[in-house]
C-alpha positions in Angstrom: 1.0 -19.2 -4.9 -1.5 -16.9 -3.0 -1.3 -13.5 -4.5 -3.5 -10.5 -5.2 -5.2 -10.5 -8.6 -4.3 -7.6 -10.9 -7.2 -5.4 -12.0 -9.1 -6.2 -15.2 -11.3 -3.1 -15.5 -11.2 0.6 -14.5 -8.5 3.1 -14.1 -6.1 0.7 -12.5 -6.3 -1.6 -15.5 -5.5 1.3 -17.8 -2.5 2.3 -15.6 -0.7 -1.1 -15.8 2.9 -1.4 -17.0 3.4 2.2 -18.2 6.7 3.3 -19.6 8.7 6.0 -17.8 7.8 8.6 -20.4 4.1 7.7 -20.4 4.0 7.8 -16.6 5.5 11.3 -16.5 3.0 12.5 -19.2 0.0 11.2 -17.2 1.2 12.7 -14.0 2.1 16.1 -15.3 2.9 18.1 -12.1 6.1 16.8 -10.6 6.3 19.0 -7.5 4.9 16.8 -4.8 6.9 14.7 -2.3 7.3 10.9 -2.7 7.6 8.4 0.1 9.4 5.4 -1.5 10.2 2.1 0.2 11.2 -1.5 -0.4 8.5 -4.3 -0.3 9.4 -7.8 0.9 6.0 -9.2 -0.1 6.4 -8.9 -3.9 8.0 -11.9 -5.7 9.2 -12.5 -9.2 7.4 -15.5 -10.7 8.8 -16.1 -14.2 8.4 -12.7 -15.9 5.6 -11.5 -13.5 5.7 -9.6 -10.3 3.2 -10.9 -7.8 2.0 -9.3 -4.6 1.8 -12.0 -1.9 1.0 -9.6 1.0 -1.8 -7.4 2.1 -0.3 -4.0 1.6 -0.7 -2.3 -0.7 -4.0 -3.8 -1.5 -5.3 -3.0 -5.0 -8.6 -4.9 -5.0 -12.0 -3.2 -5.6 -10.6 -0.4 -7.9 -8.6 1.4 -5.3 -5.1 1.1 -3.9 -5.0 1.2 -0.1 -2.0 1.1 2.3 -3.4 0.1 5.7 -1.4 -3.0 6.9 2.1 -2.3 5.7 4.9 0.2 6.5 3.3 1.1 9.8 6.3 3.3 11.0 6.4 5.1 7.7 2.7 5.9 7.9 3.2 7.5 11.3 5.5 10.1 9.7 2.7 12.6 8.9 -0.7 13.3 10.6 -3.7 12.4 8.5 -4.3 16.0 7.3 -0.8 16.2 5.7 -0.9 12.9 3.7 -3.3 14.0 0.9 -1.3 15.2 -2.2 1.8 13.2 -1.3 2.9 10.1 -3.3 3.8 6.6 -2.2 6.0 4.2 -4.2 6.8 0.6 -3.5 9.8 -1.2 -5.0 10.7 -4.9 -4.8 13.7 -6.3 -3.0 16.8 -7.1 -5.0 15.8 -10.8 -4.7 13.4 -10.1 -7.6 15.9 -10.4 -10.4 18.7 -8.5 -8.7 17.0 -5.1 -8.9 14.6 -2.9 -7.0 11.7 -2.9 -9.5 8.9 -0.3 -9.2 5.7 -2.2 -8.3 3.3 0.6 -7.6 3.1 4.4 -7.4 0.1 6.4 -6.2 -1.0 9.8 -5.0 -2.7 9.9 -1.6 -6.3 11.1 -2.0 -7.5 10.7 1.6 -6.0 9.5 4.9 -7.8 8.1 8.0 -6.8 7.7 11.6 -8.3 4.3 12.2 -9.7 1.2 10.4 -13.2 2.1 11.7 -13.1 5.6 10.2 -12.1 4.3 6.8 -14.7 1.5 6.9 -17.5 3.8 7.8 -16.5 6.6 5.5 -18.2 7.2 2.1 -14.9 6.9 0.3 -15.4 3.2 -0.6 -18.4 1.4 -1.9 -19.8 -1.7 -0.1 -18.5 -3.8 -3.0 -15.0 -2.4 -2.6 -15.0 -2.9 1.2 -16.0 -6.5 0.6 -13.1 -7.0 -1.8 -10.6 -5.6 0.7 -12.1 -7.1 3.9 -9.8 -9.2 6.0 -13.0 -11.0 7.0 -13.4 -12.2 3.4 -10.0 -12.3 1.9 -6.7 -13.8 3.2 -4.9 -10.8 1.7 -7.5 -8.2 2.8 -6.3 -5.0 4.4 -9.5 -3.6 5.9 -10.8 -4.8 9.3 -14.5 -4.7 9.7 -15.7 -3.0 13.0 -18.5 -4.7 14.8 -20.3 -1.4 15.0 -19.9 2.4 15.3 -16.8 2.9 17.5 -15.9 5.8 19.7 -12.5 7.5 19.9 -11.2 4.8 22.3 -12.9 1.7 20.8 -11.6 2.5 17.3 -8.2 1.2 18.4 -9.4 -1.9 20.3 -8.9 -5.1 18.2 -11.7 -6.7 20.2 -14.2 -4.3 18.6 -13.4 -5.8 15.1 -14.3 -9.0 13.4 -11.5 -11.6 13.3 -9.7 -12.0 9.9 -10.5 -15.0 7.8 -8.7 -18.3 8.6 -5.1 -18.3 7.4 -5.2 -14.5 6.7 -1.7 -13.2 6.0 -1.6 -11.4 9.4 -3.5 -14.2 11.3 -2.0 -17.4 10.0 -3.2 -19.4 13.1 -5.0 -18.9 16.4 -1.8 -17.7 18.1 -0.9 -15.2 15.3 -1.9 -11.8 16.6 -0.1 -9.6 14.1 -3.4 -8.4 12.7 -4.0 -6.6 16.0 -1.1 -4.3 15.3 -2.8 -3.1 12.1 -5.5 -1.7 14.3 -3.5 -0.5 17.3 0.2 0.0 16.5 0.9 1.2 20.0 0.6 -2.4 21.2 3.7 -3.4 19.4 7.0 -3.3 21.3 9.0 -0.6 19.6 12.5 0.6 20.2 11.3 4.1 19.6 7.7 5.0 20.5 5.7 6.1 17.4 4.4 9.7 17.6 1.0 8.6 16.5 -1.0 5.7 15.1 -0.3 5.0 11.4 -2.5 6.8 9.0 -4.5 4.6 6.7 -3.9 5.8 3.1 -6.4 5.7 0.2 -4.8 6.5 -3.2 -6.5 8.3 -6.0 -7.3 5.8 -8.8 -6.7 8.5 -11.5 -3.1 8.8 -10.2 -2.4 5.1 -9.2 -0.1 2.9 -11.2 0.8 -0.8 -11.0 3.5 -2.9 -12.7 3.0 -6.6 -13.4 6.3 -6.7 -15.4 9.8 -5.7 -14.3 10.1 -2.4 -16.3 11.2 0.5 -14.1 13.8 0.3 -11.4 16.2 2.3 -9.2 19.9 1.5 -9.7 22.7 1.0 -7.3 22.6 0.7 -3.5 19.1 2.1 -2.9 17.1 2.1 0.3 13.9 3.7 1.6 13.9 7.3 0.5 11.7 10.4 0.8 12.0 12.4 -2.4 11.3 16.1 -2.1 9.6 16.1 -5.5 8.4 13.7 -8.2 11.0 15.2 -10.5 13.7 13.9 -8.2 12.0 10.6 -8.1 11.9 10.3 -11.9 15.6 11.2 -12.1 16.3 8.0 -10.2 14.0 5.8 -12.3 15.6 3.7 -15.1 13.8 1.9 -17.9 14.7 -1.7 -18.2 14.8 -1.7 -22.0 17.3 1.1 -22.0 19.6 -0.2 -19.3 19.2 -4.0 -19.2 
C-alpha cells in the first residue's frame, strides 16, 4: 500500500504517539483556536494508521497542508493563519472511531505554491522530499521559474507531477491543477480567496501511528475556539476502549 513514511529523526519523531496528558504538557498554552476536520486518506492497517494521501505531508521534517481541505484553507487570509492549530481525524471506517492522526500549530502561511517553494522556510532537501515532481504523495509543486502575481496561479508554469501521483493518476487527471489554482474548480459557492498553504511548526507538530486519542459520538468538522475546548473533546483509548 502506498503511504507516507513516518519520521525516524528530529522533532516529529520525538512527537509520535503522545498520550493526552503528555500532549497537553508539551503544548502548555491552550488559548489558540483549532481547525479540526476528518481525513478520508488515512486508513487503519492492522494496528497502524497510514496516510495514503498527499495532505498533510510530513516528509522532510515539516508538516505541510497544501493539497487537502482547500475550502477550509480559504477561511482565513495568510496573515491570520500563524498561531492557529490544525487537527486531522480519521473517518469512522478506521475502527469505528475518529482517531486523531495529527495536530500542529501553523508557523507560516503562503498565498501560492510558488511563494512557498521560493521561500527560505524549507531547505532544498525538504523541498525535494515534498516535491510532487519526485514523490507520488508530494504536496509541493515546483515552479518552472520565478513567477509574477498572475503566473503563480497558472498550472502551466509548474512542472508536472510524477507519473501516477495521487492527484495526477493518469494523463487525463487534472486534479493537481486545483492545488495551484482553486478558482478553476466548479464550486457551488465561490471561495473568497485562494487556499492558504500552511507550514506547521515542528516544535508544535504531533503525529499518531497508533489509534490512541479520539473524539466520541457524532463528530464532524469543527472549529474550536481554544485548545482547551479541543482537549475537552479528546478521549484516550486506554481509558475508554
